[in-house]
C-alpha positions as CSV (number, residue, x, y, z in Angstrom):
1,M,41.7,116.1,78.6
2,P,41.3,117.8,82.0
3,T,38.0,115.9,82.7
4,Q,39.9,112.6,82.2
5,L,42.8,113.8,84.3
6,W,40.6,114.5,87.3
7,Q,40.2,110.7,88.0
8,A,43.6,109.7,86.6
9,P,46.5,108.3,88.7
10,A,49.2,110.6,90.2
11,S,51.6,109.6,87.4
12,A,49.3,111.3,84.9
13,W,49.1,114.4,87.0
14,Q,52.9,114.5,87.5
15,A,53.4,114.3,83.7
16,A,51.0,117.2,83.2
17,L,52.7,119.2,85.9
18,E,56.1,118.6,84.3
19,Q,54.8,120.0,81.1
20,Y,53.6,123.2,82.7
21,P,56.6,125.3,81.4
22,E,56.0,123.9,77.9
23,A,52.3,124.7,78.2
24,I,53.2,128.3,79.1
25,R,55.4,128.6,76.0
26,A,52.8,127.0,73.7
27,Y,50.0,129.2,75.1
28,T,52.2,132.3,74.7
29,A,53.1,131.5,71.1
30,Q,49.4,130.9,70.3
31,K,48.3,134.3,71.8
32,V,51.2,136.2,70.1
33,A,50.3,134.6,66.7
34,A,46.7,135.7,67.3
35,G,47.9,139.3,67.6
36,K,48.0,139.5,71.4
37,G,51.6,140.6,71.7
38,V,51.1,141.8,75.3
39,V,51.2,138.1,76.3
40,A,54.7,137.7,75.0
41,R,56.2,138.4,78.4
42,L,54.3,135.5,80.1
43,P,57.2,133.0,80.1
44,G,59.5,135.5,81.9
45,H,56.7,136.5,84.3
46,D,55.9,132.9,85.0
47,T,59.5,132.0,85.8
48,W,59.8,135.1,88.0
49,Y,56.6,134.2,89.8
50,R,57.7,130.6,90.6
51,E,61.4,131.0,91.0
52,E,62.0,134.5,92.4
53,F,58.8,136.0,93.8
54,T,57.7,132.8,95.7
55,P,60.9,132.3,97.6
56,A,61.3,136.0,98.3
57,V,57.9,136.2,99.9
58,V,58.3,133.0,101.9
59,A,61.7,134.3,103.2
60,R,60.2,137.4,104.7
61,S,59.1,137.3,108.3
62,P,56.4,138.3,108.5
63,M,55.4,137.6,104.9
64,T,54.2,140.5,102.7
65,L,54.9,141.9,99.2
66,T,55.8,145.2,97.6
67,A,53.9,147.4,95.2
68,E,56.2,146.5,92.4
69,E,55.7,142.8,93.0
70,L,51.9,143.3,93.1
71,V,52.0,144.9,89.6
72,R,54.1,142.1,88.2
73,V,51.8,139.4,89.8
74,T,48.9,141.2,88.1
75,E,50.7,141.2,84.8
76,W,51.4,137.5,85.2
77,K,47.8,136.7,86.1
78,M,46.4,138.7,83.1
79,A,48.9,137.3,80.7
80,R,47.8,133.8,81.7
81,G,44.2,134.7,81.3
82,A,42.3,137.8,80.2
83,W,44.3,141.0,79.8
84,R,42.5,144.0,81.3
85,A,44.7,147.1,80.8
86,P,42.4,149.5,82.9
87,N,42.6,147.1,85.8
88,L,46.4,147.1,85.7
89,V,46.3,150.9,85.8
90,R,44.3,150.7,89.0
91,V,46.7,148.2,90.6
92,K,49.6,150.6,89.8
93,K,47.9,153.3,91.8
94,N,48.2,151.5,95.1
95,S,50.8,152.9,97.4
96,E,53.8,151.0,98.8
97,E,52.5,151.4,102.3
98,A,49.0,150.1,101.4
99,V,50.3,147.1,99.5
100,Q,52.7,146.0,102.3
101,A,50.0,146.5,104.9
102,A,47.5,144.4,102.9
103,G,50.2,141.7,102.5
104,L,50.9,141.6,106.2
105,E,47.2,141.4,107.0
106,A,46.7,138.6,104.5
107,A,49.6,136.6,105.9
108,A,48.2,137.0,109.4
109,Q,44.8,135.7,108.3
110,L,45.9,132.6,106.3
111,D,43.8,130.3,108.5
112,H,40.7,132.2,107.5
113,V,40.0,132.2,103.7
114,A,37.5,135.0,103.6
115,K,39.7,137.3,105.8
116,A,42.9,136.5,103.8
117,I,41.2,137.2,100.5
118,N,39.5,140.4,101.8
119,A,42.7,141.7,103.2
120,L,44.1,141.9,99.7
121,T,40.9,142.9,97.8
122,V,40.8,146.2,99.7
123,L,43.6,147.2,97.3
124,D,42.4,149.0,94.1
125,G,42.1,146.7,91.1
126,V,42.6,143.5,93.2
127,G,39.9,140.9,93.0
128,P,39.8,137.3,94.3
129,A,41.9,136.0,91.4
130,T,44.8,138.4,91.9
131,A,44.5,137.9,95.7
132,S,44.7,134.1,95.2
133,A,47.9,134.6,93.2
134,V,49.5,136.2,96.2
135,L,48.0,133.7,98.8
136,A,49.1,130.8,96.6
137,V,52.7,131.8,97.3
138,M,52.1,132.3,101.1
139,R,50.3,128.9,101.6
140,P,50.2,126.7,98.5
141,T,48.5,123.9,100.4
142,A,45.3,126.0,100.8
143,Y,45.2,128.7,98.2
144,P,45.4,127.6,94.5
145,F,45.5,130.3,91.9
146,F,42.0,131.1,90.8
147,D,42.1,130.4,87.1
148,E,39.0,130.6,85.0
149,D,39.8,127.8,82.6
150,V,40.8,125.5,85.5
151,A,37.6,126.3,87.3
152,A,35.5,125.7,84.2
153,S,37.1,122.2,83.9
154,I,35.9,121.1,87.3
155,A,32.3,120.1,86.5
156,A,31.1,119.9,90.1
157,L,31.7,123.7,90.5
158,G,29.2,124.9,87.9
159,P,29.6,128.2,86.0
160,V,32.6,130.2,87.0
161,A,31.7,133.1,89.3
162,W,34.3,135.6,90.5
163,T,33.1,135.5,94.1
164,L,34.6,134.5,97.4
165,A,32.0,131.7,97.8
166,Y,33.0,130.2,94.4
167,Y,36.7,130.4,95.2
168,K,36.2,128.5,98.4
169,G,34.6,125.7,96.5
170,Y,37.3,125.8,93.8
171,A,40.1,125.7,96.5
172,S,38.4,122.9,98.3
173,A,38.2,120.8,95.1
174,L,41.9,121.3,94.4
175,I,42.9,120.7,98.0
176,E,41.0,117.4,98.0
177,Q,42.6,116.4,94.7
178,A,46.0,117.1,96.1
179,V,45.3,115.0,99.1
180,R,44.2,112.1,96.8
181,L,47.4,112.5,94.8
182,G,49.7,112.1,97.7
183,P,51.7,114.0,100.4
184,E,54.1,115.5,98.0
185,W,51.2,117.4,96.2
186,N,49.5,120.6,97.1
187,A,46.7,122.7,95.7
188,V,48.9,124.9,93.7
189,M,50.6,122.0,92.0
190,A,47.1,120.5,91.2
191,E,46.0,123.8,89.6
192,R,49.1,124.0,87.4
193,A,48.8,120.4,86.3
194,L,45.2,121.0,85.2
195,W,46.1,124.2,83.4
196,S,48.9,122.4,81.6
197,A,46.4,119.6,80.6
198,I,44.0,122.3,79.3
199,K,46.5,124.3,77.3
200,L,48.6,121.4,76.1
201,P,46.2,118.5,75.5
202,Q,47.6,115.0,75.1
203,P,46.9,113.1,71.9
């Protein structure tokens, strides 16, 4: 259980993190079986997000993203949580110039959480959660993806609120956990391990 994992040793967190791809597959199968076929592309989106999008953004100097990438990040984020088709339509309306400019500004403000988040939320259809998915790529030590189920599993945070203030507390909790786990950990890894433990509970 995630609540048990919170105080568990690094070995338990590592085991949960290693099961993340399996958790993605299990979650996808469950959603598809429940009639939510739109989630079927999640495994492909997740592999793309981790193995293609992340290194592509990091390799850019300065870092930014394209409009097409923002759409796919949004699809990944919604497939892993709540699918909101109208919101995706709004994201698709953002121009290439606007998305790249927002990405550049966010990358320039990574030392300031509020400014980095706000740089991306000026885009149509982009809230703190989608912004965090981009920032998690740019600086995984400081910006874990804002996942509702992960947030709900951290008792100290209270009820989930889609606000900048709540995200700051959420990020701080996962940063602190990563520090506790050791130098090879970061906030993004801690978030994924928790999500895996939630979606693929151990017996």
